[in-house]
N, C-alpha and C positions, 0 to 999 in steps of 0.2 A: 761745268767746272773741268772736266777731263780735257776738253779742247784747249782751255786757258793754260792748264799745266803743261801740256805737250808744246804749245806755242812758246811759252816762256823758256822751257828747257832748250828748245832750238835757238833762241836768241843768245842764251848764255853760252852754249856750245860754239856759237859762231862768232863770239866776241873776242877777236884777237887770238884765236887758237893757232898755235904753231905745230904742236904735236899732241895728239890725244892723250898719250901717256903722261904728259907733263901737266895736265890740268887736274886740279883737285875740285871736284864737284860734290856738293852735298845738297840733299833735298829733305826739307823738314815739313811735316804736317802734323795735325793733331786737332784738339778742340779745347775751348774754354767755355764753361757754363757758369754764369753769374746770375744769382737770384737775390733780390732784396725786398724788404718789407718796411713800411713805415707805421708809426703809431696813429696815423690818420686814415686807416683803412685804404691805403694805397700800396701797390706792389708792382714789381717789374722784373724782367729777366732779359738777358742777352746771351745768345750762344753764337760763337764764332768758330770757323773752321779755316785757319790760315794755311797758306801754301807759301813756303819760302825756298828760294833756289840760290845757293851760293856757288861761286866759281872763282878760283884763284889760280894764276899762273905767273910765276916770277914776281914782278912788281905790280902786276894788275890784279884787281879784284872787282867782282861784280855780285850784287845781290838784288834779287827781284822778289817783291812781296805783294801778295794780294790775299783777300779773305772773303769768304761768304759769311754774312752776319744776319742773324734773326733777332730783332729787338721787339720787346713787347712791354706794354704798360697797362695797368688797370688803376687809373687815378680816381680818387673819390670825387664824385660829381661830374666826371668827364667820361666815364665808360672805358671800355677796353679798346686797345689800339695796337697794331703790329705792323711790322715791315721786315721783309726778307729780301736781301739783294747782295750782289757782289759789290764791294767797295772799290775805291780807286786802286790802281797798281803803282807801286813805288819801284823805281829803278835807280839803283845807286852804283856808280862807277868810280873807281879811285886808282890812282897811280902814285907809287912812292918812289922817291929818289933818295937813296941812302948812301952815305959816306962820299958824296960828290962835291958838296959845298961846305961852308962853315957850319951849316945846320941841315938836318934832314928835312925833306919837303914832302908834303902830301897834297896832291891835286885831286879834288873831288867834283863830281857832277851828278846831281840828283835830279830826277825827273818824276813828276807826278802825272801819270797817264789817266785821263778821265774815263775810266771803265765803270765808275760807280753810278749812283742814283742822284740826280739833281731835279729841279723843278718840282719840289715837294709840295703837297697840298697841306692845308692847315693842320690836319690830324697827324700827318707824317712829320711835320716840324716839331710836334710835341715830343717826338721820340729822341730828339737831340738833347739827351739828359745831361745832368751834371757829370763832368769827367771824373769826379771822385765816386761815382756810382757805377758807371760802365766805362769799358775801355774805348769803345768806338762810338764817338759822338758826331762824326762827319761822315756822311754816306757817299759824298761825291763833290768834287770841285772841278776846276778847269785844268788846262794843260799848264803846269808849273815847271820852271827851270831854276835850279839852285847851284851855281858853281861855287866852290869853296877852295881856299888856299890856306895851308897850315905849315908853320915852321916849328921844328922841335930840336932841342939841343940837350945833350947830356954831358956833364962834366963833374968829375969827382963824385960827391954824394948828392949833387944837384941834378935836376932835370926841369926844363921849362918848355912851354909851347904857347904860340899865339896863332890865332886864325881869324880869317875874315870870310864872310859869305854874303851873297846878294841873291835874294829870292824874287824872281819875276813870277807873278801870279796871273794866270790867264782868266779871261772873262767867261762867265757861265750864267745860266738861269738859276738863281738861288731858290726860287719857289714859284708857284703858280702866279703870285702877285708881284714878285720882284724879278724882272727879266734884265738881261744885259748887266749883270752885277760884275764889277771890275774891282776886285780887291787890290789894294795898293801893295807896292813892292816893299821888301824888308831888308834892311842892311843890319848885319849882326857882326859883333866883334867878340871874340872869346880869348881867354888866357888862363894858364894854369902853371903853378910852380910847385915842384915836389922836392922834398928833402928826406934822404934816408938817414935816420938817427943811428941805425945799426943794421945788421943783416936781417933783423926781425921787425924793427919798428920803422914806419914810414908815415909822413904827414904831408899834406898838400893844401894849398889855397887855390881857389879858382873863381872866375867871374865871367859874366857875359853881359853885353849890352846889345839892345835891339832898337832900331829906329824905324818908324812906320810911315809910309806915304798915305795919301788920301784914298779911301775907298770911294768908288763912284758907281752910280746907277744911271744909265742912259746919259753918260758923259757929264753928269752933274755930281759935284762933291757931296758925299753922303755922311762919311764918318772918318775920323782919324784916331787911331789908337795912340795912347800916350807912350812915352819912352818906357822901355822894359829894362830892369836892372836885376841881375842875379849875382849873389855873392855867397861864398860858402867855404868850408874847410872839411877835411877828412883825416882820419887817423886809421892806419892798418897795423895789425900785429899778426905774425904768422909763427907757427910751430910746425914740426914735421908732419903731424896728423890733422891739424886744425888751424883755422885762422879766423880772425874777427875784423870787422870794419865798421867804423862809425862815421857817418856823413851828416853834417848839419848845414842847411842853407836857408837863405832869406830871399824873398822876391818882392821887389818894390816897383810899382807902376805909376807913371805920371798921369796928369789930367788928360782926358780924352776931349775930342772936339766932336760935336753933333750938329746935324743940319737943323737950322732953324728957318722957317718959312720967310722968304724974302731977304734973308741975311746970310745965305750960304752956310758954312759951318762955323761954329763958335765954340771956343774952349769953355768947358764947364767951370762953374764957380768953385766946386769942390771935387775931390777925387772919388770916382765911382768905386775904386778898388781899395780894399784894406790891405795892409802889409801881411805877407805870407811867410810863415816859418814852418820848416819840416825837418825831421830827424829820422835817419834810417840806420838801423843796427842789424848787421848780418853776421851769423855764425855758421861756419861750414866745418863739417867733420868728415874725414876721409876713412871710411870703413876699410877700403882697399883702393888699389889703383883703378878698380872698375866701378866702385860704388861710393857716392858722395851724398851726405845729408846736408841740406841747407835750411836754415831757419832765419826768419826776418821779423823784426818789429818795426813798424812805421808809425810815426806820429805827425799829424798836420794840424796847424791852427792858423786860421785866416781872420784877422781882426775886422771889426765893423768898419764900414767905409766912413767918409768924412761928412755925409749928410745927416741931418737931424732925424730923430726917430719919427717925427711927424711928417717927414717928407716922403713922397711917392718914390724917390730915388734911393731910399735907405735900404742897405743890405747889412744884415746883422752878422755876428760872429759865426764861424763855422769851425768845428773841431772833429777830427777823425783819428781813430787808432785801428791798426789792422795787424794781424799776426798770421804768418804764413810759414808752411813747412813743405819742403820739396825733396824728392828722392831722385837722384840721377844715376843711371847705371849704364855701363858699356855692355850691352847684351851680347854682341858678337864683335869681331874686329871692325866691322863696317856699319854697325847698327847701334845707335845710342837712344835710350829711352828716358823719359822724365815724367813723373806724376807729382802734382802739387794740390795742396788744399789750403785755403786761407778763409779767415773770417774777419769781419770788420763792423764797427759801430760808428755812427757819425751823427752829431748833433748840429742842426742848421737852425739858426734864429730867423725871425721874420725877414722877408726880403721881397723883391719885385714879384716873385712867383707864388709865395706862400704868405698868407695873412697871419699865420700863427707859427710859433716854434715847432720844429719837427725833429724826430729821432728816426734814423735809418739803421737797420741791421741787415747784414747780408753775408753770403759765402760765395766762394769761387772754387770750382773744381776744374783742374786742367790736366791734360796729358798730351804728350808729343813724342814723336819718333823722328830721328835724323838718320838718313841712309847716306853713307859716303860711296862714291864710285871711283 
């Protein structure tokens, strides 16, 4: 891990540096510990140690992120299983063009470096858990490139932005059984409009569309994800010592296409995904310029999919609620710390993986420090 951190720091410092004193560099590390239990004698945990390096100079910014993750599960009837590894490294580059054209521009280029774990065996694949249980569900992918372009404009009480991105995903060995897996490219479109009702009230509308190409295995079409649509709104209110924010969004997915023997891929008769809605409420209180308390309540509900309850493709409803508290403090002029604690409960109806309804309960403890240079 130490070699990785030093290597990434060298990359950041070498990325377009003109004067060392003009570069703002920050290094963040810490840990997150997640422990969950179910009412069917199953349990799991995940501990992650992220390392994030930020660098900013003039209109350029760079972020490099990697993490060590240890994931463990003890599933009823399947025994205990664990995996510890460094996951893929994310490199994010951006360049902003301000007050030069009719709108401000942001050019982005994101890269996924395959430093993680691929070619997983059958037991390791079981550790790719529900993303509403653990934060890290993907231990490794291929070499990915994602250029993005965003336009933003502010006038009077209004602000608006639109963006486009195209993700090229490289080939890799997904598991011991599936080699030469080539995930399809993704075209994404985003937009947001913001209106300031007053100096304290602000509201916004936002949306995202994503279109997926075919996934292939050994150059044979394997799967095609349906269209992805996200839409939502948010309201913010601020006072001198505190502020609140409420965000509500819905996610809707189209029908996917699966491989059928002798017929290539065929669009499913009904949608495998149920509509998803979530709400996020955040309250922050500033004890002082150095110390901030942050509380959050999150609610998620995913409707059952379109298949009948007697179908093997049926996925029932999922409902989750979580409450989190975090304390952020500026410990020294160049050192910032954060401690967080959260708990959650989630009800999951019968689906592909569980033959009976289940309830999950868990907690997450996190801490981090950020050093500025």
